[in-house]
C-alpha positions in Angstrom: 0.5 -0.1 0.1 1.3 3.8 -0.3 2.0 6.1 2.2 0.2 9.3 2.8 3.4 11.6 3.6 4.5 14.6 4.4 7.7 16.3 5.0 10.3 14.3 7.2 7.1 11.7 7.5 4.6 13.6 9.7 1.2 13.3 8.3 0.2 16.7 9.9 2.0 19.3 7.8 0.8 19.9 3.9 3.8 20.9 1.8 4.1 24.4 0.8 5.8 23.7 -2.6 6.3 20.3 -5.4 8.8 17.7 -3.7 12.2 16.9 -5.6 12.4 13.6 -6.7 15.1 13.5 -4.3 12.1 13.2 -1.7 10.6 10.3 -0.3 10.0 7.1 -2.1 7.8 5.4 -5.0 4.6 5.0 -4.0 5.0 7.4 -1.2 1.8 10.5 -1.6 1.3 14.0 -0.6 -0.2 17.1 -0.6 0.9 19.7 -1.6 -0.8 24.1 -1.1 1.5 25.8 -3.1 0.7 29.6 -2.9 -1.4 31.0 -5.7 -1.9 27.7 -7.4 -3.9 25.5 -5.4 -3.6 22.3 -3.8 -2.2 19.8 -5.9 -2.1 15.9 -4.7 1.4 14.5 -5.7 2.0 10.4 -6.4 6.0 9.0 -6.4 6.3 6.3 -9.3 10.2 5.6 -11.1 11.5 8.4 -8.6 9.8 11.0 -10.0 7.0 13.1 -8.5 3.9 13.3 -10.7 0.8 15.8 -9.6 -2.9 15.4 -10.1 -4.9 18.4 -11.0 -6.5 20.5 -8.1 -8.0 18.7 -5.3 -11.5 20.4 -6.2 -11.5 18.5 -9.5 -11.7 15.3 -7.4 -14.6 15.8 -5.9 -16.3 15.2 -9.3 -15.4 11.3 -8.4 -19.0 11.8 -7.2 -20.0 13.0 -10.3 -21.7 11.5 -13.5 -19.0 13.6 -15.3 -14.8 12.4 -14.9 -13.3 14.9 -17.4 -10.0 15.3 -15.9 -9.8 12.1 -14.6 -7.7 9.8 -16.8 -7.0 5.6 -15.9 -6.4 2.6 -17.7 -7.8 0.7 -15.4 -10.4 1.8 -12.4 -12.0 -1.3 -10.1 -14.8 0.2 -7.7 -16.0 -3.1 -5.6 -16.9 -5.4 -8.0 -16.7 -3.3 -11.1 -13.7 -2.6 -13.9 -13.6 -0.1 -16.4 -11.1 -0.6 -18.8 -10.2 1.8 -21.9 -12.4 -0.3 -23.4 -14.9 -2.1 -21.3 -17.3 -1.7 -18.6 -17.4 -5.1 -16.7 -20.0 -5.8 -13.9 -18.9 -9.1 -12.1 -21.7 -9.8 -10.6 -25.5 -8.4 -9.8 -27.3 -5.7 -11.5 -26.5 -2.6 -12.9 -28.9 0.8 -13.3 -28.5 4.1 -15.1 -30.4 5.9 -13.1 -29.9 9.7 -13.7 -31.8 13.0 -12.9 -31.2 14.4 -17.4 -30.5 12.9 -20.3 -28.6 9.9 -21.5 -26.7 10.1 -24.7 -25.2 7.6 -26.4 -22.6 8.5 -29.1 -20.6 6.1 -31.1 -18.4 8.3 -33.6 -18.0 4.1 -35.0 -21.8 3.9 -35.8 -22.7 1.1 -34.1 -24.6 0.8 -30.9 -25.1 -3.4 -29.9 -27.0 -4.6 -27.2 -26.0 -8.7 -26.4 -26.8 -10.9 -23.8 -23.4 -12.7 -23.1 -21.8 -12.8 -26.7 -25.3 -12.7 -28.9 -25.9 -10.2 -30.8 -29.8 -8.6 -30.2 -30.2 -5.3 -30.9 -28.3 -2.7 -32.8 -28.8 0.6 -33.6 -27.1 1.0 -36.8 -26.6 4.8 -36.8 -24.8 5.0 -40.4 -27.5 3.3 -42.0 -30.1 4.8 -39.8 -31.5 1.2 -38.6 -33.0 -0.9 -36.2 -32.9 -4.1 -36.0 -34.0 -7.1 -33.8 -32.2 -10.3 -33.8 -33.6 -14.2 -32.7 -32.8 -14.9 -29.3 -31.5 -18.2 -31.3 -30.3 -17.3 -34.6 -28.9 -14.1 -35.6 -29.1 -14.2 -39.2 -33.4 -14.0 -38.5 -34.2 -10.3 -38.2 -36.5 -8.2 -38.0 -35.0 -4.6 -39.2 -36.4 -0.7 -39.2 -35.2 0.7 -41.8 -35.1 5.2 -42.5 -34.2 6.6 -45.4 -34.8 9.7 -46.9 -37.7 11.9 -47.0 -38.3 10.2 -43.4 -39.6 6.8 -45.8 -39.6 3.7 -43.3 -39.6 -0.1 -44.1 -40.7 -2.7 -42.0 -38.8 -5.7 -43.1 -38.1 -9.4 -41.4 -35.5 -11.4 -42.7 -35.0 -15.2 -42.4 -32.2 -16.9 -43.2 -33.5 -20.6 -44.4 -36.6 -20.5 -44.8 -39.2 -17.9 -46.1 -41.3 -18.3 -43.2 -40.5 -14.9 -41.4 -44.2 -13.6 -41.6 -44.9 -10.1 -40.5 -48.3 -10.2 -37.7 -49.8 -6.7 -36.9 -51.7 -7.3 -33.8 -52.8 -4.4 -31.8 -55.2 -4.3 -28.4 -57.2 -2.0 -30.2 -57.7 -0.8 -33.5 -55.6 -0.9 -36.9 -55.9 2.1 -38.7 -54.8 2.5 -41.8 -53.9 6.6 -42.9 -51.7 7.7 -46.0 -52.1 11.4 -46.6 -51.8 10.3 -49.9 -54.9 7.8 -49.9 -52.6 5.8 -52.3 -53.0 1.4 -50.9 -50.7 -0.3 -53.0 -50.5 -3.9 -52.8 -47.4 -5.9 -54.5 -45.7 -9.9 -54.8 -42.1 -9.5 -54.2 -42.2 -5.4 -54.9 -44.2 -5.8 -58.6 -47.9 -4.3 -58.1 -50.5 -6.7 -58.8 -53.4 -4.1 -57.6 -55.0 -1.6 -59.4 -52.4 1.6 -59.6 -52.5 2.7 -56.1 -55.7 0.9 -55.4 -55.7 -1.6 -53.2 -58.6 -0.9 -51.4 -61.0 -1.5 -54.5 -63.6 -3.6 -54.0 -64.0 -2.3 -50.9 -67.8 -2.6 -49.4 -68.4 1.4 -48.5 -71.7 1.2 -47.6 -74.9 -1.8 -47.4 -78.6 -1.5 -47.5 -80.9 -4.3 -46.8 -84.9 -4.2 -46.8 -87.0 -7.2 -46.4 -90.3 -6.7 -44.8 -91.1 -8.8 -41.9 -94.9 -8.3 -41.5 -97.6 -10.5 -40.6 -100.0 -8.6 -42.9 -102.7 -10.0 -45.3 -100.8 -7.9 -48.5 -97.1 -8.9 -49.7 -94.3 -6.4 -48.9 -93.8 -4.5 -51.8 -93.3 -1.0 -53.5 -95.4 0.2 -56.5 -93.9 1.9 -58.9 -94.9 5.4 -60.8 -95.8 6.9 -64.3 -92.6 9.2 -63.6 -89.1 8.6 -61.6 -89.7 8.6 -57.7 -87.7 7.8 -55.6 -88.4 4.3 -54.1 -89.8 3.9 -50.6 -91.4 0.9 -49.3 -95.6 0.8 -48.6 -95.5 -0.1 -44.9 -92.8 1.5 -43.3 -92.4 4.5 -45.8 -88.5 3.8 -45.7 -86.5 5.2 -48.7 -84.4 3.0 -51.3 -80.8 4.3 -50.1 -77.5 4.2 -50.0 -74.6 6.0 -47.6 -71.2 5.8 -47.5 -67.8 7.8 -47.9 -66.1 8.2 -50.8 -62.9 6.2 -51.3 -59.4 7.8 -52.3 -60.1 7.7 -56.2 -63.6 9.0 -55.9 -64.7 6.4 -58.1 -67.8 4.5 -56.6 -70.3 1.7 -58.1 -73.9 2.0 -56.5 -75.4 -2.1 -57.0 -78.7 -2.9 -57.0 -81.0 -6.1 -56.5 -84.1 -6.6 -56.5 -87.6 -8.4 -57.3 -89.6 -7.1 -59.8 -92.7 -8.4 -61.4 -94.4 -7.1 -63.8 -96.6 -7.4 -66.6 -96.3 -5.6 -70.3 -93.9 -2.8 -69.1 -90.0 -1.7 -69.6 -88.9 -0.7 -66.5 -86.0 2.0 -65.7 -84.1 2.8 -62.5 -82.2 5.8 -61.9 -80.1 8.0 -59.0 -81.1 10.6 -57.6 -79.1 12.8 -54.7 -82.3 12.9 -52.7 -85.3 11.8 -51.2 -87.5 13.8 -54.1 -86.2 12.7 -57.1 -83.5 15.1 -58.4 -81.3 13.3 -61.2 -77.7 13.3 -60.4 -76.5 12.4 -64.5 -78.0 12.1 -67.1 -75.5 9.1 -67.8 -76.9 7.9 -64.7 -80.9 7.5 -65.8 -81.7 4.9 -67.7 -85.2 5.7 -68.9 -84.5 3.9 -72.3 -85.2 0.4 -69.6 -83.0 -0.9 -67.8 -85.6 -4.2 -67.7 -88.7 -4.9 -70.2 -91.3 -7.4 -70.1 -93.6 -8.8 -72.6 -96.6 -10.6 -70.0 -96.2 -11.2 -66.3 -92.5 -11.6 -65.1 -91.3 -11.9 -61.9 -87.6 -11.4 -62.5 -84.4 -11.2 -60.4 -83.1 -7.2 -61.9 -79.9 -6.4 -61.4 -78.6 -2.3 -62.0 -75.4 -0.7 -61.3 -74.1 2.7 -61.8 -70.2 3.4 -61.7 -70.2 6.9 -60.2 -66.8 8.7 -60.4 -65.3 12.1 -59.3 -66.8 12.3 -56.0 -64.9 13.9 -53.0 -62.5 11.6 -51.1 -64.0 11.3 -47.5 -67.0 12.7 -48.4 -69.8 11.3 -46.8 -72.8 10.9 -49.5 -76.1 9.6 -50.0 -77.7 8.1 -52.8 -81.5 7.3 -53.3 -83.2 4.8 -55.6 -85.6 5.6 -58.6 -87.4 4.0 -60.5 -90.6 4.2 -63.1 -93.0 2.4 -65.5 -93.5 2.5 -68.6 -96.2 2.6 -69.8 -98.8 3.1 -67.3 -101.1 0.7 -68.2 -100.2 -2.7 -66.7 -98.5 -3.6 -63.3 -95.0 -2.7 -62.0 -93.6 -3.5 -58.1 -90.8 -4.7 -56.2 -91.6 -7.5 -53.6 -89.3 -8.0 -50.3 -89.3 -9.7 -47.7 -92.5 -11.6 -46.3 -95.1 -13.2 -48.5 -98.8 -12.2 -47.3 -99.6 -14.4 -43.9 -97.2 -17.4 -44.9 -93.9 -18.0 -44.2 -92.3 -18.2 -47.7 -90.6 -14.6 -48.4 -89.3 -12.3 -51.5 -85.5 -11.4 -52.1 -84.7 -8.8 -50.1 -83.9 -4.9 -51.4 -79.9 -4.9 -52.2 -78.3 -1.6 -52.3 -74.1 -1.9 -52.3 -71.5 0.7 -53.1 -68.3 -0.7 -53.9 -64.9 0.8 -53.8 -63.6 1.8 -57.8 -59.9 2.0 -58.1 -58.4 5.3 -59.3 -58.2 4.2 -63.2 -62.1 3.0 -65.3 -60.6 1.7 -68.6 -64.0 3.7 -70.9 -64.9 3.1 -74.2 -67.2 5.0 -77.0 
């Protein structure tokens, strides 16, 4: 052990000047209080005295920053700090600071390991965070951030192709791209309609099926002029409500059972419960169905509506008319009189269409 020495071997005197090399022995330690220069701790090694910085600086041992303490190896209890390693022999290690913690690796790589196995990598050069499999470091998950903040989540399976990615939120899963482009790819090749992977999504659905037990059929009797269809029993408008998709293009599809006798039946779209034509191209006044005698037919009528404002709510109403006015044209739906038999319900769907639609003349 080194001896804490003062002049002439006493332990109650502080030197007023720095000791000369012929004073004391190797391993001796003395305190020097030099007037105008401060207090120093001096250690003799190799027959030479070495002066430490001011004792005030040594008090920084109690702080988190040791700017002026230079050691090749420091041992504190069961912990060793060397030039390239902080080694805790046993127990846990906790960093608990009142401010921030900064990891600053000029090499660009910060790795968290379990013994010698890598588990987490912060790659500052590639702007990438990687999580390794616990048993095979060749299998991993990566988050990479590129220019403009473009971010990629990817998995790597070194042996097979079962590096699946599962999203399992304990709540909702929300897809909210600013541009409204949804792209489905297979190994980098888009197979969905361009930017329109949502195409085919049902945006709204209406099902009208009366279940009354009265003596009459549940029906809608058509007028001679285009009028919004309304059930006779419940005064329910035949309509569809939806929010326009990113493309602004929607298909409205009506399916119903039409009973007609020597009639042509017209259908149209209205943007109001009181019939108001949306567009002449959506008014099928030449007839969508005709019968030369008494017929019952399942009728399907569709309209492709384009140019809507994405994210805006719309309600469209189905209008119909009979031509000529003589005879009968009705839409039956639901319960057939007092029996337990039923006609098909009236179905109206709003279906999202892709951004690009092929048209012809």
